[in-house]
VOLO-586959 format. One record per residue (C-alpha): x, y, z; residue in one letter; residue number from 1; chain. Coordinates in pm, 1 decimal. Layout:
+----------+----------+----------+----+-----+----+
:        u :        v :        w : aa :   i : ch :
+----------+----------+----------+----+-----+----+
:        X :        Y :        Z :  A : NUM :  A :
...
+----------+----------+----------+----+-----+----+
END
This chain:
+----------+----------+----------+----+-----+----+
:        u :        v :        w : aa :   i : ch :
+----------+----------+----------+----+-----+----+
:  -2747.5 :   -632.7 :   -641.7 :  M :   1 :  A :
:  -2802.9 :   -339.2 :   -871.7 :  R :   2 :  A :
:  -2508.0 :   -162.5 :  -1045.6 :  V :   3 :  A :
:  -2473.3 :    136.3 :  -1257.8 :  L :   4 :  A :
:  -2202.7 :     96.4 :  -1514.2 :  G :   5 :  A :
:  -2040.9 :    406.7 :  -1654.5 :  V :   6 :  A :
:  -1805.8 :    426.9 :  -1963.6 :  D :   7 :  A :
:  -1660.5 :    769.7 :  -1927.1 :  P :   8 :  A :
:  -1626.4 :   1000.7 :  -2216.9 :  G :   9 :  A :
:  -1678.7 :   1367.8 :  -2294.1 :  L :  10 :  A :
:  -1859.9 :   1345.3 :  -2625.4 :  T :  11 :  A :
:  -2041.0 :   1008.1 :  -2519.8 :  R :  12 :  A :
:  -2064.3 :    887.7 :  -2158.8 :  C :  13 :  A :
:  -2219.1 :    534.6 :  -2164.2 :  G :  14 :  A :
:  -2449.2 :    440.3 :  -1868.8 :  V :  15 :  A :
:  -2631.5 :    108.8 :  -1804.7 :  G :  16 :  A :
:  -2799.0 :    -48.0 :  -1504.8 :  V :  17 :  A :
:  -2806.2 :   -420.8 :  -1453.8 :  V :  18 :  A :
:  -2948.7 :   -617.1 :  -1153.3 :  E :  19 :  A :
:  -2877.3 :   -979.6 :  -1033.5 :  G :  20 :  A :
:  -2638.8 :  -1182.5 :   -853.9 :  V :  21 :  A :
:  -2342.2 :  -1397.4 :   -957.1 :  A :  22 :  A :
:  -2438.9 :  -1736.5 :  -1093.9 :  G :  23 :  A :
:  -2793.6 :  -1634.1 :  -1174.1 :  R :  24 :  A :
:  -2959.0 :  -1472.6 :  -1477.8 :  P :  25 :  A :
:  -2905.0 :  -1102.3 :  -1496.4 :  L :  26 :  A :
:  -3164.5 :   -836.6 :  -1591.1 :  R :  27 :  A :
:  -3118.6 :   -495.0 :  -1763.1 :  M :  28 :  A :
:  -3302.0 :   -221.8 :  -1609.0 :  L :  29 :  A :
:  -3183.6 :     59.6 :  -1842.9 :  G :  30 :  A :
:  -2922.5 :    171.0 :  -2089.8 :  V :  31 :  A :
:  -2823.5 :    495.1 :  -2260.9 :  G :  32 :  A :
:  -2572.6 :    768.9 :  -2331.6 :  V :  33 :  A :
:  -2503.4 :   1108.5 :  -2195.2 :  V :  34 :  A :
:  -2399.1 :   1328.6 :  -2483.6 :  R :  35 :  A :
:  -2219.8 :   1669.3 :  -2500.5 :  T :  36 :  A :
:  -2125.4 :   1878.2 :  -2794.8 :  G :  37 :  A :
:  -1755.8 :   1927.1 :  -2893.0 :  A :  38 :  A :
:  -1823.9 :   2308.6 :  -2934.9 :  E :  39 :  A :
:  -1919.5 :   2337.7 :  -2575.9 :  T :  40 :  A :
:  -1655.8 :   2452.6 :  -2310.7 :  A :  41 :  A :
:  -1492.0 :   2158.2 :  -2114.3 :  T :  42 :  A :
:  -1639.1 :   2290.8 :  -1793.4 :  A :  43 :  A :
:  -1979.0 :   2316.6 :  -1911.8 :  D :  44 :  A :
:  -1947.2 :   1960.1 :  -2079.4 :  R :  45 :  A :
:  -1857.1 :   1820.7 :  -1728.1 :  L :  46 :  A :
:  -2171.3 :   1992.9 :  -1575.4 :  V :  47 :  A :
:  -2386.0 :   1833.2 :  -1851.8 :  L :  48 :  A :
:  -2236.3 :   1493.9 :  -1765.4 :  I :  49 :  A :
:  -2291.6 :   1549.6 :  -1392.6 :  E :  50 :  A :
:  -2656.7 :   1617.1 :  -1436.4 :  R :  51 :  A :
:  -2704.2 :   1327.4 :  -1669.5 :  G :  52 :  A :
:  -2553.8 :   1080.8 :  -1429.2 :  I :  53 :  A :
:  -2746.9 :   1232.2 :  -1133.1 :  E :  54 :  A :
:  -3080.0 :   1170.1 :  -1330.5 :  E :  55 :  A :
:  -2977.2 :    805.7 :  -1373.3 :  W :  56 :  A :
:  -2889.0 :    763.5 :  -1005.6 :  L :  57 :  A :
:  -3230.0 :    918.1 :   -921.0 :  D :  58 :  A :
:  -3421.9 :    700.8 :  -1166.8 :  A :  59 :  A :
:  -3260.2 :    369.9 :  -1075.7 :  H :  60 :  A :
:  -3125.9 :    384.7 :   -723.2 :  R :  61 :  A :
:  -2818.6 :    153.2 :   -775.0 :  P :  62 :  A :
:  -2630.1 :      1.5 :   -487.8 :  E :  63 :  A :
:  -2292.3 :     15.1 :   -661.1 :  F :  64 :  A :
:  -2127.6 :    217.0 :   -934.2 :  V :  65 :  A :
:  -1877.6 :     57.9 :  -1156.0 :  A :  66 :  A :
:  -1653.7 :    293.4 :  -1368.0 :  V :  67 :  A :
:  -1393.1 :    203.9 :  -1635.5 :  E :  68 :  A :
:  -1034.2 :    262.2 :  -1514.6 :  R :  69 :  A :
:   -866.4 :    514.8 :  -1735.3 :  V :  70 :  A :
:   -527.4 :    425.3 :  -1889.4 :  F :  71 :  A :
:   -288.8 :    661.8 :  -2052.2 :  S :  72 :  A :
:   -320.9 :    643.2 :  -2439.2 :  Q :  73 :  A :
:   -129.7 :    801.1 :  -2734.6 :  H :  74 :  A :
:   -379.9 :   1080.8 :  -2763.9 :  N :  75 :  A :
:   -332.7 :   1287.7 :  -2432.9 :  V :  76 :  A :
:   -628.8 :   1518.1 :  -2503.0 :  R :  77 :  A :
:   -856.0 :   1219.0 :  -2542.2 :  T :  78 :  A :
:   -734.3 :   1057.7 :  -2227.1 :  V :  79 :  A :
:   -766.1 :   1373.7 :  -2039.0 :  M :  80 :  A :
:  -1137.4 :   1425.8 :  -2132.2 :  G :  81 :  A :
:  -1209.3 :   1065.5 :  -2031.6 :  T :  82 :  A :
:  -1038.7 :   1101.5 :  -1690.3 :  A :  83 :  A :
:  -1249.1 :   1416.7 :  -1632.9 :  Q :  84 :  A :
:  -1567.5 :   1236.2 :  -1704.5 :  A :  85 :  A :
:  -1462.3 :    946.7 :  -1495.0 :  S :  86 :  A :
:  -1393.1 :   1183.0 :  -1206.4 :  A :  87 :  A :
:  -1736.2 :   1329.1 :  -1239.4 :  V :  88 :  A :
:  -1898.2 :    979.7 :  -1214.1 :  A :  89 :  A :
:  -1695.3 :    900.0 :   -899.1 :  M :  90 :  A :
:  -1791.0 :   1224.0 :   -747.7 :  L :  91 :  A :
:  -2169.0 :   1173.9 :   -804.6 :  C :  92 :  A :
:  -2150.7 :    830.1 :   -650.9 :  A :  93 :  A :
:  -1936.9 :    945.9 :   -343.1 :  A :  94 :  A :
:  -2171.7 :   1228.1 :   -282.8 :  R :  95 :  A :
:  -2458.4 :    981.4 :   -223.2 :  R :  96 :  A :
:  -2238.6 :    727.3 :    -25.3 :  G :  97 :  A :
:  -2237.9 :    479.6 :   -299.4 :  L :  98 :  A :
:  -1938.9 :    233.4 :   -316.3 :  P :  99 :  A :
:  -1721.3 :    294.9 :   -639.3 :  V : 100 :  A :
:  -1533.1 :     23.0 :   -825.2 :  A : 101 :  A :
:  -1294.7 :     67.2 :  -1103.8 :  L : 102 :  A :
:  -1242.3 :   -210.8 :  -1359.6 :  H : 103 :  A :
:   -976.8 :   -206.4 :  -1638.0 :  T : 104 :  A :
:  -1092.1 :   -272.2 :  -1999.7 :  P : 105 :  A :
:   -922.0 :   -603.2 :  -2013.6 :  S : 106 :  A :
:  -1085.2 :   -705.8 :  -1681.8 :  E : 107 :  A :
:  -1432.8 :   -626.3 :  -1834.5 :  V : 108 :  A :
:  -1366.0 :   -815.2 :  -2163.0 :  K : 109 :  A :
:  -1223.9 :  -1137.0 :  -1963.4 :  A : 110 :  A :
:  -1530.3 :  -1130.8 :  -1738.7 :  A : 111 :  A :
:  -1787.7 :  -1104.2 :  -2029.4 :  V : 112 :  A :
:  -1625.1 :  -1289.6 :  -2320.3 :  T : 113 :  A :
:  -1349.8 :  -1486.2 :  -2153.8 :  G : 114 :  A :
:  -1079.2 :  -1298.0 :  -2341.6 :  S : 115 :  A :
:   -899.5 :   -988.7 :  -2232.9 :  G : 116 :  A :
:   -830.3 :   -898.8 :  -2604.3 :  R : 117 :  A :
:  -1196.4 :   -920.0 :  -2726.5 :  A : 118 :  A :
:  -1303.6 :   -637.6 :  -2958.7 :  D : 119 :  A :
:  -1620.2 :   -423.2 :  -2913.2 :  K : 120 :  A :
:  -1826.8 :   -645.8 :  -3146.2 :  A : 121 :  A :
:  -1765.1 :   -950.9 :  -2931.8 :  Q : 122 :  A :
:  -1830.3 :   -757.8 :  -2614.2 :  V : 123 :  A :
:  -2164.6 :   -638.1 :  -2744.5 :  G : 124 :  A :
:  -2263.4 :   -991.8 :  -2869.7 :  S : 125 :  A :
:  -2203.3 :  -1116.1 :  -2537.6 :  M : 126 :  A :
:  -2382.3 :   -861.6 :  -2347.0 :  V : 127 :  A :
:  -2690.2 :   -924.6 :  -2572.7 :  T : 128 :  A :
:  -2677.0 :  -1298.6 :  -2485.5 :  R : 129 :  A :
:  -2629.5 :  -1249.7 :  -2114.8 :  L : 130 :  A :
:  -2905.4 :   -994.6 :  -2064.7 :  L : 131 :  A :
:  -3125.8 :  -1180.0 :  -2331.9 :  R : 132 :  A :
:  -3167.8 :   -869.2 :  -2559.6 :  L : 133 :  A :
:  -3312.2 :   -860.7 :  -2886.8 :  D : 134 :  A :
:  -3019.0 :   -656.5 :  -3040.4 :  A : 135 :  A :
:  -2677.4 :   -534.1 :  -2917.1 :  P : 136 :  A :
:  -2714.4 :   -194.6 :  -2756.6 :  P : 137 :  A :
:  -2599.7 :    103.3 :  -2962.8 :  K : 138 :  A :
:  -2378.0 :    300.8 :  -2961.4 :  P : 139 :  A :
:  -2086.4 :     75.0 :  -2833.0 :  A : 140 :  A :
:  -2040.5 :    308.0 :  -2529.9 :  D : 141 :  A :
:  -2375.5 :    180.1 :  -2407.4 :  A : 142 :  A :
:  -2283.0 :   -170.9 :  -2437.6 :  A : 143 :  A :
:  -1944.2 :   -114.5 :  -2255.2 :  D : 144 :  A :
:  -2143.4 :     35.7 :  -1968.2 :  A : 145 :  A :
:  -2365.0 :   -285.7 :  -1938.0 :  L : 146 :  A :
:  -2054.5 :   -486.4 :  -1953.9 :  A : 147 :  A :
:  -1903.4 :   -288.2 :  -1655.6 :  L : 148 :  A :
:  -2192.3 :   -363.9 :  -1454.9 :  A : 149 :  A :
:  -2192.5 :   -732.4 :  -1544.9 :  I : 150 :  A :
:  -1820.2 :   -758.4 :  -1458.4 :  C : 151 :  A :
:  -1876.2 :   -595.3 :  -1124.1 :  H : 152 :  A :
:  -2173.8 :   -830.3 :  -1031.7 :  I : 153 :  A :
:  -1955.9 :  -1136.7 :  -1129.8 :  W : 154 :  A :
:  -1640.5 :  -1021.4 :   -966.6 :  R : 155 :  A :
:  -1769.4 :   -861.3 :   -645.0 :  A : 156 :  A :
:  -1820.4 :  -1187.0 :   -439.4 :  P : 157 :  A :
:  -1455.0 :  -1276.3 :   -492.8 :  A : 158 :  A :
:  -1328.5 :   -933.5 :   -423.8 :  T : 159 :  A :
:  -1533.5 :   -908.3 :   -106.2 :  N : 160 :  A :
:  -1397.4 :  -1236.3 :      6.1 :  R : 161 :  A :
:  -1040.1 :  -1142.9 :    -56.1 :  L : 162 :  A :
:  -1089.4 :   -806.9 :    128.1 :  Q : 163 :  A :
:  -1233.8 :   -984.0 :    421.8 :  Q : 164 :  A :
:   -947.9 :  -1232.7 :    432.0 :  A : 165 :  A :
:   -683.6 :   -960.4 :    429.2 :  V : 166 :  A :
:   -878.1 :   -767.6 :    704.3 :  A : 167 :  A :
:   -898.8 :  -1070.4 :    915.9 :  A : 168 :  A :
:   -516.3 :  -1138.9 :    867.0 :  H : 169 :  A :
:   -431.1 :   -793.7 :    984.2 :  R : 170 :  A :
:   -638.5 :   -824.9 :   1302.1 :  T : 171 :  A :
:   -509.2 :  -1178.5 :   1401.6 :  T : 172 :  A :
:   -154.0 :  -1122.9 :   1313.0 :  S : 173 :  A :
:     67.2 :  -1084.7 :   1628.1 :  P : 174 :  A :
:    243.5 :   -756.9 :   1704.0 :  T : 175 :  A :
:    603.0 :   -756.4 :   1646.7 :  R : 176 :  A :
:    811.8 :   -679.1 :   1947.9 :  T : 177 :  A :
:   1150.0 :   -502.8 :   1936.6 :  T : 178 :  A :
:   1473.7 :   -683.3 :   2059.8 :  S : 179 :  A :
:   1611.1 :   -568.1 :   2394.3 :  P : 180 :  A :
:   1868.0 :   -290.9 :   2395.2 :  T : 181 :  A :
:   2237.0 :   -404.9 :   2354.3 :  R : 182 :  A :
:   2478.9 :   -308.5 :   2627.9 :  T : 183 :  A :
:   2821.9 :   -153.3 :   2512.1 :  T : 184 :  A :
:   3144.9 :   -312.7 :   2595.3 :  S : 185 :  A :
:   3395.5 :   -154.8 :   2826.5 :  P : 186 :  A :
:   3596.6 :    129.9 :   2673.1 :  T : 187 :  A :
:   3944.2 :      9.9 :   2537.1 :  R : 188 :  A :
:   4254.8 :    224.7 :   2547.1 :  T : 189 :  A :
:   4499.1 :    229.4 :   2275.2 :  T : 190 :  A :
:   4851.2 :    129.4 :   2351.2 :  S : 191 :  A :
:   5151.0 :    316.3 :   2192.1 :  P : 192 :  A :
:   5205.7 :     18.8 :   1942.4 :  T : 193 :  A :
:   4855.4 :     57.8 :   1804.1 :  G : 194 :  A :
:   4700.3 :   -242.4 :   1985.6 :  T : 195 :  A :
:   4391.4 :   -203.7 :   2203.8 :  T : 196 :  A :
:   4373.7 :   -351.0 :   2545.5 :  S : 197 :  A :
:   4113.6 :   -323.2 :   2829.8 :  P : 198 :  A :
:   4163.0 :    -22.1 :   3050.9 :  T : 199 :  A :
:   4347.6 :   -116.4 :   3367.9 :  S : 200 :  A :
:   4342.6 :     32.6 :   3715.1 :  T : 201 :  A :
:   4647.1 :    105.8 :   3924.1 :  T : 202 :  A :
:   4686.4 :    -51.4 :   4266.6 :  R : 203 :  A :
:   4840.9 :    137.1 :   4539.1 :  P : 204 :  A :
:   5134.6 :     11.0 :   4707.0 :  A : 205 :  A :
:   5101.2 :   -234.5 :   4998.8 :  G : 206 :  A :
:   4739.6 :   -331.7 :   4889.5 :  T : 207 :  A :
:   4628.6 :   -706.7 :   4882.1 :  P : 208 :  A :
:   4727.1 :   -905.7 :   4575.4 :  G : 209 :  A :
:   4490.7 :  -1058.9 :   4347.4 :  T : 210 :  A :
:   4483.9 :  -1390.9 :   4531.2 :  A : 211 :  A :
:   4338.3 :  -1224.8 :   4833.8 :  G : 212 :  A :
:   4643.4 :  -1282.3 :   5055.3 :  T : 213 :  A :
:   4779.7 :   -983.2 :   5207.2 :  P : 214 :  A :
:   5147.5 :   -914.2 :   5109.6 :  S : 215 :  A :
:   5409.7 :   -955.9 :   5393.6 :  T : 216 :  A :
:   5638.3 :   -665.8 :   5476.8 :  A : 217 :  A :
:   6007.8 :   -767.6 :   5501.1 :  H : 218 :  A :
:   6157.0 :   -640.2 :   5828.6 :  P : 219 :  A :
:   6438.6 :   -397.0 :   5802.0 :  T : 220 :  A :
:   6793.9 :   -515.8 :   5906.9 :  S : 221 :  A :
:   6971.8 :   -319.5 :   6186.9 :  P : 222 :  A :
:   7198.2 :    -53.9 :   6103.3 :  A : 223 :  A :
:   7571.9 :   -121.8 :   6068.2 :  R : 224 :  A :
:   7807.2 :     85.0 :   6275.1 :  T : 225 :  A :
:   8058.3 :    280.9 :   6062.4 :  P : 226 :  A :
:   8413.6 :    159.0 :   6043.4 :  S : 227 :  A :
:   8544.5 :    477.8 :   6184.1 :  S : 228 :  A :
:   8403.1 :    390.4 :   6521.3 :  A : 229 :  A :
:   8652.6 :    103.0 :   6575.2 :  R : 230 :  A :
:   8946.0 :    174.9 :   6810.6 :  T : 231 :  A :
:   9317.6 :     54.3 :   6754.9 :  T : 232 :  A :
:   9589.7 :      7.6 :   7004.9 :  K : 233 :  A :
:   9875.9 :    243.8 :   7002.2 :  G : 234 :  A :
:  10225.6 :    111.7 :   6952.7 :  R : 235 :  A :
:  10494.0 :    196.2 :   7207.0 :  T : 236 :  A :
:  10810.0 :    314.7 :   7067.0 :  S : 237 :  A :
+----------+----------+----------+----+-----+----+
END
């Protein structure tokens, strides 16, 4: 695996190329700094950084590009320039179809020295030992670029396994089904007293009862004759 590490910055943009695999001795292929003048306009400085990174990509043909992740700092002007240089490095890699990885400063320090709070002197000393160099790279931006490349080589296998496990889990997890639609209960009418009762239907007169037995009609009694129809005997005087 061949990795180009980029420590972004407008004034000094550190670059370093490291080759090797995790668990085996690493080899440095090149290290340096892309410089721009503070008196130059920002747009022109970004063009110079782009040209410098392109030269390193052409010369060493890396397979990956590792860039330091930019965090907000107290000096907003400084962090803006660092973020702009970082974007240029990612643009150069993406234009060539190279994978880009972002690593935080604490991740790089922990990978190289074992402590996420190590200072630049400790990082430079460990880079010198790991790459079997005669002296620490100067300036510190160059050493940081090599540390970024080392960090990515050591962390890439674990990161790839994690990504593969997540992708496999997504493809094998069953699709969630939705619950069947609930049916609504019959409409209830409100009685005058405020209580609700199911809506009842009226039954026409003379229809069969609930038990299924037809109702029996009572016969009508014969009409009575009026009392005025009775006759009385007349009395003889």
